The first five atom37 places (N, CA, C, CB, O) and aatype in JSON, in Angstrom:
{
  "aatype": [12, 3, 8, 9, 19, 16, 19, 5, 3, 0, 19, 16, 0, 13, 0, 3, 17, 10, 6, 14, 16, 3, 0, 6, 10, 3, 0, 19, 6, 1, 6, 12, 14, 19, 9, 10, 0, 3, 19, 3, 10, 10, 3, 0, 8, 9, 19, 16, 10, 3, 1, 16, 14, 15, 6, 19, 3, 6, 1, 1, 9, 1, 1, 0, 1, 1, 1, 0, 10, 0, 0, 1, 19, 0, 10, 10, 2, 7, 0, 0, 7, 3, 7, 10, 0, 7, 7, 0, 0],
  "atom_mask": [
    [1, 1, 1, 1, 1],
    [1, 1, 1, 1, 1],
    [1, 1, 1, 1, 1],
    [1, 1, 1, 1, 1],
    [1, 1, 1, 1, 1],
    [1, 1, 1, 1, 1],
    [1, 1, 1, 1, 1],
    [1, 1, 1, 1, 1],
    [1, 1, 1, 1, 1],
    [1, 1, 1, 1, 1],
    [1, 1, 1, 1, 1],
    [1, 1, 1, 1, 1],
    [1, 1, 1, 1, 1],
    [1, 1, 1, 1, 1],
    [1, 1, 1, 1, 1],
    [1, 1, 1, 1, 1],
    [1, 1, 1, 1, 1],
    [1, 1, 1, 1, 1],
    [1, 1, 1, 1, 1],
    [1, 1, 1, 1, 1],
    [1, 1, 1, 1, 1],
    [1, 1, 1, 1, 1],
    [1, 1, 1, 1, 1],
    [1, 1, 1, 1, 1],
    [1, 1, 1, 1, 1],
    [1, 1, 1, 1, 1],
    [1, 1, 1, 1, 1],
    [1, 1, 1, 1, 1],
    [1, 1, 1, 1, 1],
    [1, 1, 1, 1, 1],
    [1, 1, 1, 1, 1],
    [1, 1, 1, 1, 1],
    [1, 1, 1, 1, 1],
    [1, 1, 1, 1, 1],
    [1, 1, 1, 1, 1],
    [1, 1, 1, 1, 1],
    [1, 1, 1, 1, 1],
    [1, 1, 1, 1, 1],
    [1, 1, 1, 1, 1],
    [1, 1, 1, 1, 1],
    [1, 1, 1, 1, 1],
    [1, 1, 1, 1, 1],
    [1, 1, 1, 1, 1],
    [1, 1, 1, 1, 1],
    [1, 1, 1, 1, 1],
    [1, 1, 1, 1, 1],
    [1, 1, 1, 1, 1],
    [1, 1, 1, 1, 1],
    [1, 1, 1, 1, 1],
    [1, 1, 1, 1, 1],
    [1, 1, 1, 1, 1],
    [1, 1, 1, 1, 1],
    [1, 1, 1, 1, 1],
    [1, 1, 1, 1, 1],
    [1, 1, 1, 1, 1],
    [1, 1, 1, 1, 1],
    [1, 1, 1, 1, 1],
    [1, 1, 1, 1, 1],
    [1, 1, 1, 1, 1],
    [1, 1, 1, 1, 1],
    [1, 1, 1, 1, 1],
    [1, 1, 1, 1, 1],
    [1, 1, 1, 1, 1],
    [1, 1, 1, 1, 1],
    [1, 1, 1, 1, 1],
    [1, 1, 1, 1, 1],
    [1, 1, 1, 1, 1],
    [1, 1, 1, 1, 1],
    [1, 1, 1, 1, 1],
    [1, 1, 1, 1, 1],
    [1, 1, 1, 1, 1],
    [1, 1, 1, 1, 1],
    [1, 1, 1, 1, 1],
    [1, 1, 1, 1, 1],
    [1, 1, 1, 1, 1],
    [1, 1, 1, 1, 1],
    [1, 1, 1, 1, 1],
    [1, 1, 1, 0, 1],
    [1, 1, 1, 1, 1],
    [1, 1, 1, 1, 1],
    [1, 1, 1, 0, 1],
    [1, 1, 1, 1, 1],
    [1, 1, 1, 0, 1],
    [1, 1, 1, 1, 1],
    [1, 1, 1, 1, 1],
    [1, 1, 1, 0, 1],
    [1, 1, 1, 0, 1],
    [1, 1, 1, 1, 1],
    [1, 1, 1, 1, 1]
  ],
  "atom_positions": [
    [[8.89, -12.05, 46.01], [9.42, -10.4, 45.7], [8.23, -10.02, 44.73], [11.22, -10.19, 44.79], [7.9, -10.67, 43.73]],
    [[7.68, -8.94, 45.14], [6.55, -8.51, 44.31], [6.63, -7.68, 43.02], [5.78, -7.82, 45.1], [7.1, -6.6, 43.38]],
    [[6.46, -7.65, 42.05], [6.72, -6.59, 40.74], [5.55, -5.62, 40.84], [6.68, -7.38, 39.07], [4.35, -5.81, 41.03]],
    [[6.36, -4.39, 40.65], [5.26, -3.25, 40.51], [5.06, -2.96, 39.12], [5.65, -1.89, 41.24], [6.09, -2.84, 38.45]],
    [[4.08, -2.83, 38.6], [3.71, -2.38, 37.29], [2.83, -1.01, 37.45], [2.9, -3.57, 36.53], [1.85, -0.94, 38.19]],
    [[3.23, -0.11, 36.8], [2.68, 1.27, 36.78], [1.23, 0.94, 36.13], [3.68, 2.42, 35.84], [0.95, -0.17, 35.67]],
    [[0.37, 2.02, 36.16], [-0.94, 1.97, 35.73], [-0.77, 2.15, 33.92], [-1.87, 3.27, 36.6], [-1.29, 1.37, 33.12]],
    [[-0.04, 3.19, 33.59], [0.17, 3.34, 32.06], [0.84, 2.18, 31.61], [0.98, 4.59, 31.64], [0.28, 1.86, 30.57]],
    [[1.66, 1.46, 31.82], [2.23, 0.06, 31.06], [0.81, -0.61, 31.02], [3.59, -1.02, 32.03], [0.44, -0.95, 29.9]],
    [[-0.12, -0.88, 32.16], [-0.94, -1.91, 32.16], [-1.88, -1.51, 31.14], [-1.53, -2.22, 33.47], [-2.43, -2.25, 30.32]],
    [[-2.0, -0.28, 31.26], [-3.18, 0.24, 30.27], [-2.71, 0.33, 29.02], [-3.78, 1.62, 30.59], [-3.53, -0.14, 28.22]],
    [[-1.83, 0.69, 28.56], [-1.17, 0.75, 26.95], [-0.78, -0.37, 26.47], [0.06, 1.57, 26.73], [-0.68, -0.56, 25.26]],
    [[-0.5, -1.33, 27.46], [-0.1, -2.96, 27.1], [-0.98, -3.33, 25.98], [-0.38, -4.12, 28.43], [-0.55, -3.73, 24.9]],
    [[-2.36, -3.19, 26.28], [-3.51, -3.59, 25.01], [-4.05, -2.35, 24.35], [-4.95, -4.45, 25.61], [-5.12, -2.41, 23.75]],
    [[-3.51, -1.44, 24.41], [-4.18, -0.55, 23.83], [-4.46, -0.91, 21.99], [-3.33, 0.76, 24.2], [-3.64, -1.49, 21.27]],
    [[-5.45, -0.54, 21.67], [-5.72, -0.89, 20.08], [-4.81, 0.05, 19.1], [-7.44, -0.61, 19.66], [-4.55, -0.24, 17.93]],
    [[-4.38, 1.2, 19.76], [-3.52, 1.91, 18.64], [-2.29, 1.26, 18.33], [-3.13, 3.31, 19.0], [-1.79, 1.52, 17.23]],
    [[-1.68, 0.39, 19.15], [-0.7, -0.14, 18.94], [-0.31, -1.02, 17.97], [-0.54, -0.48, 19.73], [0.82, -1.21, 17.53]],
    [[-1.46, -1.58, 17.65], [-1.46, -2.2, 16.16], [-1.81, -1.64, 15.13], [-2.12, -3.17, 16.0], [-2.8, -0.9, 15.2]],
    [[-1.04, -1.84, 13.7], [-1.52, -1.36, 12.36], [-2.79, -1.45, 12.36], [-1.03, -2.02, 11.23], [-3.45, -2.27, 13.0]],
    [[-3.3, -0.41, 11.46], [-4.58, -0.46, 11.07], [-4.38, -1.05, 9.58], [-5.33, 0.98, 11.21], [-3.28, -1.04, 9.02]],
    [[-5.69, -1.6, 8.91], [-5.79, -2.44, 7.96], [-5.24, -1.49, 6.82], [-7.23, -3.05, 7.83], [-4.74, -1.95, 5.79]],
    [[-5.37, -0.15, 7.06], [-5.02, 0.52, 5.83], [-3.64, 0.81, 5.87], [-5.8, 1.74, 5.58], [-3.06, 1.16, 4.85]],
    [[-3.12, 0.72, 6.82], [-1.35, 0.56, 6.94], [-0.88, -0.94, 6.51], [-0.74, 0.82, 8.74], [0.21, -1.04, 5.96]],
    [[-1.51, -1.87, 6.7], [-0.99, -3.36, 6.21], [-1.24, -3.28, 4.72], [-1.88, -4.76, 6.93], [-0.4, -3.66, 3.91]],
    [[-2.41, -2.8, 4.39], [-2.5, -2.82, 2.92], [-1.46, -1.75, 2.26], [-4.05, -2.48, 2.48], [-1.07, -2.05, 1.13]],
    [[-1.06, -0.79, 2.7], [0.02, 0.06, 2.17], [1.13, -0.85, 2.13], [0.34, 1.33, 3.02], [1.61, -1.12, 1.03]],
    [[1.6, -1.34, 3.15], [2.62, -2.25, 3.13], [2.51, -3.44, 2.11], [2.73, -2.73, 4.43], [3.45, -3.73, 1.37]],
    [[1.4, -4.08, 2.12], [1.46, -4.87, 1.15], [1.65, -4.48, -0.14], [0.57, -5.48, 1.19], [2.21, -5.35, -0.8]],
    [[1.32, -3.22, -0.91], [1.25, -2.77, -2.15], [2.93, -2.43, -2.15], [0.06, -1.5, -2.4], [3.61, -2.52, -3.17]],
    [[3.36, -2.12, -1.13], [4.46, -1.44, -1.19], [5.81, -2.87, -1.28], [4.44, -0.29, 0.27], [6.94, -2.68, -1.71]],
    [[5.38, -4.04, -0.83], [6.25, -4.93, -0.77], [7.21, -5.24, -1.86], [5.64, -5.86, -0.5], [8.39, -5.44, -1.59]],
    [[6.7, -5.29, -3.29], [7.68, -5.6, -4.36], [8.91, -4.25, -4.48], [6.7, -5.8, -5.9], [10.02, -4.47, -4.96]],
    [[8.57, -3.06, -4.03], [9.5, -2.27, -3.78], [10.44, -2.55, -2.8], [9.04, -1.27, -3.6], [11.64, -2.56, -3.06]],
    [[9.93, -2.8, -1.57], [10.95, -3.11, -0.68], [11.56, -4.28, -0.77], [10.57, -3.04, 0.46], [12.54, -4.27, -0.03]],
    [[11.46, -5.24, -1.31], [12.3, -6.48, -1.72], [13.03, -6.23, -2.64], [11.64, -7.6, -2.11], [14.04, -6.94, -2.67]],
    [[12.89, -5.1, -3.85], [13.92, -4.81, -4.8], [14.73, -4.13, -4.03], [13.57, -4.11, -6.03], [15.89, -4.52, -4.02]],
    [[14.42, -3.07, -3.28], [15.46, -2.35, -2.44], [16.3, -3.25, -1.41], [14.72, -1.24, -1.61], [17.4, -2.81, -1.08]],
    [[15.99, -4.17, -1.0], [16.94, -5.21, -0.11], [17.89, -5.95, -0.9], [16.1, -6.33, 0.64], [18.99, -6.26, -0.44]],
    [[17.42, -6.32, -2.36], [18.24, -6.95, -3.05], [19.32, -6.1, -3.83], [17.5, -7.72, -3.82], [20.32, -6.63, -4.32]],
    [[19.02, -4.52, -3.91], [19.77, -4.01, -4.42], [21.17, -3.88, -2.95], [18.96, -2.73, -5.14], [22.38, -4.1, -2.97]],
    [[20.29, -3.44, -1.92], [21.44, -3.15, -0.8], [22.23, -4.46, -0.7], [20.81, -2.72, 0.79], [23.45, -4.28, -0.67]],
    [[21.8, -5.83, -0.65], [22.69, -7.17, -0.66], [23.7, -6.68, -1.66], [21.87, -8.7, -1.17], [24.87, -6.64, -1.28]],
    [[23.42, -6.32, -2.84], [24.45, -6.42, -4.23], [25.23, -5.4, -3.89], [23.81, -6.19, -5.86], [26.38, -5.56, -4.3]],
    [[25.03, -4.3, -3.24], [26.12, -3.4, -2.73], [27.06, -3.8, -1.51], [25.48, -2.19, -2.35], [28.27, -3.59, -1.38]],
    [[26.08, -4.51, -0.58], [27.06, -5.29, 0.29], [27.98, -5.85, -0.04], [26.67, -6.1, 0.87], [29.13, -5.56, 0.31]],
    [[27.67, -6.73, -0.77], [28.94, -8.02, -1.36], [30.07, -7.32, -2.04], [28.3, -9.24, -2.69], [31.13, -7.89, -2.31]],
    [[29.84, -6.23, -2.27], [30.9, -5.38, -2.79], [31.56, -4.37, -1.91], [30.4, -4.69, -3.85], [32.26, -3.47, -2.38]],
    [[31.31, -4.53, -0.47], [31.78, -3.5, 0.52], [33.29, -4.04, 0.59], [30.87, -3.48, 2.11], [34.02, -3.04, 0.52]],
    [[33.91, -4.96, 0.67], [35.26, -5.11, 1.03], [36.15, -5.59, -0.04], [35.36, -5.95, 2.11], [37.28, -6.07, 0.06]],
    [[35.52, -5.38, -0.93], [36.49, -6.06, -2.27], [36.23, -5.11, -3.58], [35.92, -7.91, -2.76], [35.12, -4.59, -3.64]],
    [[37.03, -4.88, -4.47], [36.54, -4.28, -6.0], [35.4, -5.02, -6.46], [37.69, -4.43, -7.22], [35.2, -6.18, -6.11]],
    [[34.81, -4.53, -7.06], [33.61, -5.25, -7.55], [34.09, -5.6, -8.94], [32.2, -4.37, -7.52], [34.83, -4.83, -9.54]],
    [[33.66, -6.81, -9.51], [33.93, -7.51, -10.41], [32.81, -7.26, -11.43], [34.15, -8.79, -9.95], [31.85, -6.5, -11.3]],
    [[33.04, -7.85, -12.21], [32.17, -7.75, -13.84], [30.73, -8.19, -13.65], [32.87, -8.91, -15.17], [29.73, -7.67, -14.15]],
    [[30.81, -9.4, -12.72], [29.46, -9.87, -12.35], [28.83, -8.97, -11.25], [29.53, -11.35, -11.85], [27.63, -8.71, -11.32]],
    [[29.45, -8.59, -10.45], [29.19, -7.3, -9.32], [28.42, -6.57, -9.81], [30.31, -6.37, -8.88], [27.22, -6.45, -9.54]],
    [[29.2, -5.89, -10.77], [28.43, -4.69, -11.34], [27.35, -4.93, -12.29], [29.33, -3.81, -12.01], [26.52, -4.04, -12.48]],
    [[27.27, -6.19, -13.0], [26.13, -6.5, -13.52], [24.78, -6.93, -12.56], [26.53, -7.5, -14.38], [23.58, -6.87, -12.85]],
    [[25.41, -7.36, -11.37], [24.22, -7.8, -10.26], [23.74, -6.32, -9.82], [24.87, -8.85, -8.73], [22.57, -5.95, -9.89]],
    [[24.65, -5.67, -9.43], [24.15, -4.01, -8.85], [23.11, -3.79, -10.12], [25.73, -2.48, -8.76], [21.91, -3.57, -9.95]],
    [[23.65, -3.85, -11.24], [22.9, -2.73, -12.23], [21.5, -3.6, -12.53], [23.93, -2.3, -13.94], [20.45, -2.97, -12.5]],
    [[21.46, -4.92, -12.79], [20.17, -5.68, -12.37], [19.21, -5.6, -11.16], [20.51, -6.83, -12.31], [18.0, -5.84, -11.12]],
    [[20.05, -5.2, -10.21], [18.88, -5.06, -9.11], [18.58, -3.56, -8.95], [19.31, -5.72, -7.58], [17.61, -3.19, -8.28]],
    [[19.59, -2.52, -9.69], [19.0, -1.31, -9.56], [17.73, -0.92, -10.68], [20.17, -0.35, -9.66], [16.97, 0.02, -10.49]],
    [[17.68, -1.78, -11.8], [16.63, -1.74, -12.48], [15.5, -2.33, -12.13], [16.87, -2.06, -13.44], [14.43, -1.87, -12.54]],
    [[15.55, -3.38, -11.36], [14.34, -3.98, -10.61], [13.59, -3.19, -9.58], [14.77, -5.15, -9.92], [12.38, -3.17, -9.4]],
    [[14.79, -2.37, -8.77], [14.39, -1.52, -8.06], [13.66, -0.44, -8.55], [15.25, -1.2, -7.49], [12.87, 0.07, -7.76]],
    [[13.76, 0.15, -9.96], [13.32, 1.32, -10.43], [11.89, 0.76, -10.82], [14.27, 2.0, -11.61], [10.83, 1.24, -10.43]],
    [[12.04, -0.35, -11.66], [10.85, -1.11, -12.39], [9.7, -1.15, -11.22], [11.34, -2.82, -12.95], [8.53, -0.83, -11.44]],
    [[10.17, -1.57, -10.04], [9.05, -1.82, -8.81], [8.8, -0.22, -8.66], [9.72, -2.74, -7.11], [7.67, -0.01, -9.11]],
    [[9.07, 0.35, -8.45], [9.1, 1.87, -7.88], [8.08, 2.32, -9.13], [10.92, 2.81, -7.79], [6.98, 2.68, -8.72]],
    [[8.22, 2.36, -10.34], [7.02, 2.63, -11.49], [5.98, 1.99, -11.6], [7.36, 2.51, -12.68], [4.97, 2.43, -12.15]],
    [[6.09, 0.76, -11.05], [4.92, -0.29, -11.18], [3.86, 0.33, -9.89], [5.57, -2.18, -10.88], [2.63, 0.46, -9.94]],
    [[4.54, 0.57, -9.05], [3.99, 0.84, -7.91], [3.01, 2.63, -7.93], [5.4, 0.68, -6.83], [1.9, 2.8, -7.41]],
    [[3.62, 3.43, -8.48], [3.46, 4.55, -8.97], [2.29, 4.64, -9.81], [4.52, 4.88, -9.56], [1.33, 5.36, -9.52]],
    [[2.36, 3.76, -11.08], [1.5, 3.65, -11.94], [0.63, 2.95, -11.64], [1.84, 3.39, -12.88], [-0.34, 2.97, -12.41]],
    [[0.55, 2.01, -10.44], [-0.5, 1.66, -9.96], [-1.61, 2.53, -8.88], [0.0, 0.0, 0.0], [-2.81, 2.36, -8.67]],
    [[-0.76, 3.37, -8.39], [-1.56, 4.44, -7.52], [-2.05, 5.52, -8.33], [-0.7, 5.09, -6.4], [-3.09, 6.15, -8.11]],
    [[-1.35, 5.69, -9.17], [-2.1, 6.71, -10.75], [-3.57, 6.09, -10.74], [-1.17, 6.29, -12.8], [-4.63, 6.55, -10.31]],
    [[-3.26, 4.83, -11.38], [-4.8, 4.14, -11.87], [-5.68, 4.28, -10.76], [0.0, 0.0, 0.0], [-6.83, 4.61, -11.01]],
    [[-5.3, 4.06, -9.47], [-6.16, 4.07, -8.2], [-6.99, 5.45, -8.34], [-5.17, 4.01, -6.72], [-8.18, 5.31, -8.09]],
    [[-6.66, 6.52, -8.62], [-7.36, 7.66, -8.67], [-8.28, 7.79, -9.97], [0.0, 0.0, 0.0], [-9.1, 8.71, -10.02]],
    [[-8.16, 6.93, -10.95], [-8.48, 7.45, -12.09], [-9.94, 6.25, -12.09], [-7.07, 7.43, -13.41], [-10.88, 6.19, -12.89]],
    [[-9.74, 5.68, -11.26], [-11.13, 4.33, -11.14], [-12.26, 5.06, -10.74], [-10.94, 2.92, -9.81], [-12.27, 5.86, -9.8]],
    [[-13.29, 4.76, -11.51], [-14.78, 4.92, -11.26], [-15.26, 5.17, -12.55], [0.0, 0.0, 0.0], [-14.8, 4.6, -13.54]],
    [[-16.27, 6.13, -12.59], [-17.15, 6.35, -13.99], [-17.72, 7.64, -13.29], [0.0, 0.0, 0.0], [-17.94, 8.02, -12.14]],
    [[-17.92, 8.33, -15.12], [-18.46, 9.39, -15.08], [-19.89, 9.18, -15.0], [-18.04, 10.12, -16.05], [-20.44, 8.15, -15.4]],
    [[-20.5, 10.19, -14.47], [-22.17, 10.23, -14.38], [-22.85, 10.49, -15.63], [-22.7, 11.36, -13.43], [-24.08, 10.54, -15.67]]
  ]
}
């Protein structure tokens, strides 16, 4: 049995635009602390889906929420600092 491959599939299978650019990879790397903090917050919420949250659960959610907010602030402060880099002539 012969497999029929369309020309479009053969051409786009190895196209350069399918891979992320270096700038996109750098952006993901900069945002990784925020992503991981959000995953921790989501995990804390998932634990309490099928039961009433205990005191420990509530503390875990509060800590995860604070870490997520702190990671966002750090990302924004780092981004604001990038715009200020450089010197006056």
